[in-house]
C-alpha positions as CSV (number, residue, x, y, z in Angstrom):
1,C,-9.7,-9.7,0.1
2,G,-7.2,-8.2,2.6
3,Q,-9.9,-6.6,4.8
4,I,-8.2,-8.1,7.9
5,N,-9.4,-5.4,10.3
6,A,-13.0,-6.0,9.3
7,A,-12.4,-9.7,9.7
8,Q,-10.9,-9.1,13.2
9,K,-14.0,-7.1,14.2
10,V,-16.4,-9.9,13.1
11,F,-14.2,-12.4,14.9
12,D,-14.2,-10.4,18.1
13,S,-18.0,-10.0,18.0
14,I,-18.4,-13.8,18.3
15,H,-19.2,-14.5,22.0
16,V,-18.7,-18.2,21.9
17,K,-15.9,-19.1,19.6
18,N,-15.7,-22.6,18.3
19,L,-12.8,-24.3,16.4
20,I,-14.2,-23.2,13.1
21,S,-14.1,-19.5,14.2
22,W,-10.5,-19.8,15.5
23,N,-9.4,-21.6,12.3
24,A,-11.0,-19.0,10.1
25,M,-9.3,-16.1,11.9
26,M,-5.9,-17.8,11.8
27,A,-6.2,-18.7,8.1
28,A,-7.1,-15.0,7.4
29,Y,-3.9,-13.9,9.1
30,A,-1.8,-16.6,7.4
31,Q,-3.1,-15.7,4.0
32,N,-2.2,-12.0,4.6
33,G,1.3,-12.9,5.8
34,L,0.7,-11.9,9.4
35,G,2.6,-14.7,11.0
36,K,2.9,-13.2,14.4
37,K,-0.9,-12.7,14.7
38,V,-1.4,-16.3,13.7
39,I,0.7,-17.5,16.6
40,E,-0.9,-15.1,19.1
41,T,-4.4,-16.2,18.0
42,F,-3.4,-19.9,18.3
43,E,-2.0,-19.4,21.8
44,D,-5.2,-17.5,22.8
45,M,-7.3,-20.5,21.4
46,L,-5.3,-22.9,23.6
47,K,-6.1,-20.8,26.7
48,T,-9.8,-21.4,26.1
49,E,-9.2,-25.2,26.1
50,C,-10.3,-25.4,22.5
51,K,-8.3,-28.2,21.0
52,P,-6.6,-27.6,17.6
53,D,-7.1,-29.8,14.6
54,H,-5.0,-30.4,11.4
55,I,-6.4,-27.2,9.8
56,S,-5.2,-25.1,12.8
57,Y,-1.7,-26.4,12.4
58,I,-1.7,-25.5,8.6
59,S,-2.1,-21.9,9.6
60,V,0.4,-22.1,12.5
61,L,3.1,-23.6,10.3
62,S,2.3,-21.2,7.5
63,G,2.7,-18.3,10.0
64,Y,6.2,-19.5,11.0
65,S,7.1,-19.8,7.3
66,H,6.2,-16.2,6.7
67,M,8.2,-15.2,9.8
68,G,11.2,-17.3,8.9
69,L,11.3,-18.9,12.4
70,I,12.8,-22.4,11.8
71,V,13.3,-23.6,15.4
72,E,9.7,-22.6,16.4
73,G,8.3,-24.1,13.1
74,K,9.9,-27.4,13.8
75,H,8.7,-27.4,17.4
76,Y,5.1,-26.9,16.4
77,F,5.4,-29.5,13.6
78,K,6.5,-32.1,16.2
79,S,4.1,-30.9,18.9
80,M,0.9,-31.5,16.9
81,T,1.5,-35.2,17.1
82,K,3.1,-35.3,20.6
83,F,0.4,-33.2,22.4
84,F,-2.7,-33.6,20.2
85,G,-2.2,-36.9,18.3
86,I,-2.5,-35.2,14.9
87,S,-0.7,-37.0,12.2
88,P,1.0,-34.7,9.6
89,T,-0.6,-34.6,6.2
90,N,0.7,-33.4,2.8
91,G,-0.4,-29.9,3.8
92,H,1.8,-29.8,6.9
93,F,4.8,-31.2,5.1
94,V,4.3,-28.4,2.5
95,C,4.5,-25.8,5.2
96,I,7.6,-27.2,6.9
97,V,9.3,-27.6,3.6
98,D,8.5,-23.9,2.9
99,V,9.8,-22.9,6.3
100,L,13.2,-24.6,5.6
101,G,13.2,-23.5,1.9
102,R,12.7,-19.8,2.7
103,A,15.6,-20.0,5.2
104,G,17.9,-21.5,2.6
105,M,18.0,-24.9,4.2
106,L,17.1,-26.6,0.9
107,N,19.0,-29.8,1.4
108,E,17.3,-30.4,4.8
109,A,14.0,-29.8,3.1
110,K,14.9,-32.4,0.5
111,E,15.9,-34.9,3.2
112,L,12.6,-34.3,4.9
113,I,10.7,-35.0,1.7
114,N,12.6,-38.3,1.3
115,E,11.5,-39.3,4.8
116,I,7.7,-38.6,4.3
117,P,6.1,-42.0,4.9
118,F,3.3,-41.8,2.4
119,K,2.8,-41.0,-1.3
120,L,3.4,-37.3,-2.0
121,N,1.3,-35.0,-4.0
122,A,2.7,-32.2,-6.3
123,T,2.4,-29.4,-3.7
124,V,5.2,-30.7,-1.5
125,W,7.7,-30.7,-4.5
126,G,6.2,-27.4,-5.5
127,A,7.1,-25.9,-2.2
128,L,10.7,-27.0,-2.6
129,L,10.8,-25.8,-6.2
130,G,9.3,-22.4,-5.2
131,S,12.2,-21.8,-2.8
132,C,14.9,-22.6,-5.3
133,P,14.8,-19.3,-7.3
134,I,15.4,-17.3,-4.1
135,H,18.7,-19.1,-3.5
136,H,19.6,-19.7,-7.2
137,E,19.6,-23.5,-6.6
138,S,19.2,-25.0,-10.1
139,H,20.3,-28.6,-9.1
140,L,17.5,-29.1,-6.5
141,A,15.1,-27.3,-8.8
142,E,15.8,-30.0,-11.5
143,I,15.1,-32.8,-9.0
144,A,11.9,-31.2,-7.8
145,L,10.8,-30.6,-11.4
146,K,11.3,-34.2,-12.4
147,N,9.1,-35.3,-9.6
148,L,6.5,-32.6,-10.4
149,V,6.5,-33.7,-14.1
150,E,5.7,-37.2,-13.1
151,L,2.8,-36.1,-10.8
152,N,1.5,-33.3,-13.0
153,P,3.1,-33.2,-16.5
154,E,0.7,-30.6,-17.9
155,D,1.5,-27.7,-15.5
156,S,3.4,-25.1,-17.5
157,G,4.4,-23.1,-14.4
158,N,7.0,-25.7,-13.2
159,Y,8.8,-25.5,-16.5
160,V,8.7,-21.7,-16.6
161,L,10.0,-21.5,-13.0
162,L,13.0,-23.8,-13.8
163,A,13.7,-21.9,-17.0
164,N,13.8,-18.6,-15.0
165,I,16.2,-20.2,-12.4
166,Y,18.6,-21.1,-15.3
167,A,18.3,-17.6,-16.8
168,E,19.0,-15.9,-13.4
169,S,21.9,-18.2,-12.7
170,G,23.4,-17.5,-16.1
171,E,23.0,-21.2,-17.2
172,I,22.1,-20.3,-20.8
173,E,22.2,-23.9,-22.1
174,G,19.8,-25.1,-19.3
175,F,17.4,-22.2,-20.2
176,A,17.5,-23.0,-23.9
177,N,16.9,-26.7,-23.2
178,M,13.9,-26.0,-21.0
179,K,12.3,-23.8,-23.7
180,K,13.0,-26.5,-26.3
181,L,11.4,-29.1,-24.1
182,M,8.3,-27.0,-23.6
183,K,8.0,-26.6,-27.3
184,V,8.4,-30.3,-28.0
185,K,5.8,-31.2,-25.4
186,G,3.5,-28.4,-26.7
187,I,3.4,-26.8,-23.2
188,R,2.4,-23.1,-23.2
189,N,2.8,-20.7,-20.3
190,S,-0.5,-19.8,-18.6
191,P,-1.2,-16.2,-19.5
192,G,-1.2,-13.8,-16.5
193,C,-4.4,-11.9,-16.1
194,S,-5.8,-9.5,-13.5
195,W,-9.4,-8.7,-12.8
196,I,-11.4,-6.1,-10.9
197,E,-15.1,-5.8,-10.1
198,V,-17.0,-2.6,-11.0
199,D,-20.7,-2.2,-10.8
200,N,-21.3,-6.0,-10.3
201,S,-19.3,-6.8,-13.5
202,V,-15.8,-8.4,-13.6
203,H,-13.3,-6.7,-15.9
204,V,-10.4,-8.9,-17.0
205,F,-7.0,-7.6,-18.3
206,T,-4.0,-9.2,-19.8
207,V,-0.5,-7.7,-20.5
208,D,-0.6,-5.0,-23.2
209,D,-4.4,-5.4,-23.4
210,T,-6.2,-3.8,-26.3
211,N,-9.7,-5.4,-26.0
212,H,-11.3,-3.4,-23.2
213,P,-13.8,-0.8,-24.6
214,Q,-12.2,1.9,-22.4
215,I,-8.6,0.8,-23.1
216,K,-7.5,4.3,-24.5
217,K,-8.7,6.0,-21.3
218,I,-7.1,3.3,-19.2
219,Y,-3.7,3.8,-20.9
220,I,-4.0,7.6,-20.4
221,K,-4.9,7.1,-16.7
222,L,-2.0,4.6,-16.2
223,E,0.5,7.1,-17.7
224,E,-0.9,9.8,-15.3
225,M,-0.7,7.3,-12.4
226,M,2.9,6.3,-13.1
227,K,4.1,9.9,-13.4
228,K,2.6,10.7,-10.0
229,I,4.2,7.6,-8.5
230,E,7.6,8.3,-10.0
231,H,7.4,12.0,-8.8
232,T,7.4,10.7,-5.2
233,G,11.0,9.7,-5.6
234,R,10.3,6.3,-3.9
235,Y,9.9,4.3,-7.1
236,I,12.2,4.0,-10.1
237,S,10.7,2.4,-13.2
238,P,12.8,-0.5,-14.5
239,I,11.8,0.3,-18.1
240,S,15.0,0.9,-20.1
241,S,14.1,-0.5,-23.5
242,P,11.4,0.1,-26.1
243,H,9.7,-3.1,-25.0
244,R,6.7,-1.9,-22.9
245,S,5.3,-5.1,-21.4
246,Q,6.5,-4.4,-17.9
247,K,5.0,-1.0,-18.0
248,Y,1.6,-2.3,-19.1
249,H,1.2,-5.4,-17.0
250,S,-2.3,-6.6,-16.3
251,E,-2.4,-5.6,-12.7
252,K,-1.4,-2.0,-13.6
253,L,-4.2,-1.8,-16.2
254,A,-6.8,-3.2,-13.8
255,F,-5.7,-0.7,-11.1
256,A,-5.9,2.2,-13.6
257,F,-9.4,1.1,-14.6
258,G,-10.4,1.0,-11.0
259,L,-9.2,4.6,-10.5
260,L,-11.2,5.6,-13.5
261,S,-14.4,3.7,-12.6
262,L,-14.8,3.7,-8.8
263,P,-15.3,6.5,-6.3
264,S,-12.3,7.8,-4.5
265,W,-13.5,6.5,-1.1
266,M,-13.8,2.9,-2.3
267,P,-10.9,0.5,-1.9
268,L,-9.6,-1.2,-5.1
269,Y,-9.3,-5.0,-5.0
270,V,-7.3,-6.4,-7.9
271,M,-7.2,-10.2,-8.2
272,K,-4.6,-12.1,-10.2
273,N,-4.3,-15.8,-11.3
274,L,-0.4,-15.7,-10.9
275,R,2.0,-14.0,-8.6
276,V,2.1,-10.2,-8.8
277,Y,5.1,-9.1,-10.9
278,H,7.8,-7.5,-8.7
279,D,7.7,-4.2,-10.4
280,C,3.9,-4.0,-10.0
281,H,4.3,-4.9,-6.3
282,S,6.8,-2.1,-5.9
């Protein structure tokens, strides 16, 4: 839930830390994008002569992925077998493909995938596909998608991601073909939804939601919230058309409801089933 300082306090209070304790703390840092803290914790663990396992290295490689440190990531990837006899699994290959992909070394990531000595699952190809939009690489995205379709043909997210790559690269024909293919296969995009807990009840929102019993108050609160944010001068709304979906995305509605419903001292925790939209993140 992002309460990393609270997690750190609990971890520090454990007098005799075992491997599970260390792994839990490293995973918490990795999930919150704190790559440097993952590595520091890993090195502290080694000083206690507690031996890492395959789960430890998932966090370590994930940490280097967030930090964009390719040389160090490769070193640790090799060292887990060399020093601790840990054979890499799908999860480790996902991390190292992500390290390379984020750095734009997509061809090297593809070559690494080709060398994997066992049957791959969808997550490895998903890691490659996930890096393609960052670098506008539609050719490798197509290769990744073909493999993903074979492994998991019902996942709409892969089709949508490739369609978006085509759109951002100006490949209108490719975009149209992907939309047509989705229609033929009857594949629908998973709707994005956000939820927040208030008084032990979970409240779920979708884009342009009209179903919540307090929706009118929520929209008023959201307008008030957005005006305050825009007045700071640090945020510029991308809305330039009458289409309002960006303005009323599910995470904004959930956040506005949280402001309405929870006391001012209480942190707001909004969950989402998909990635947070970049405007909402801003």
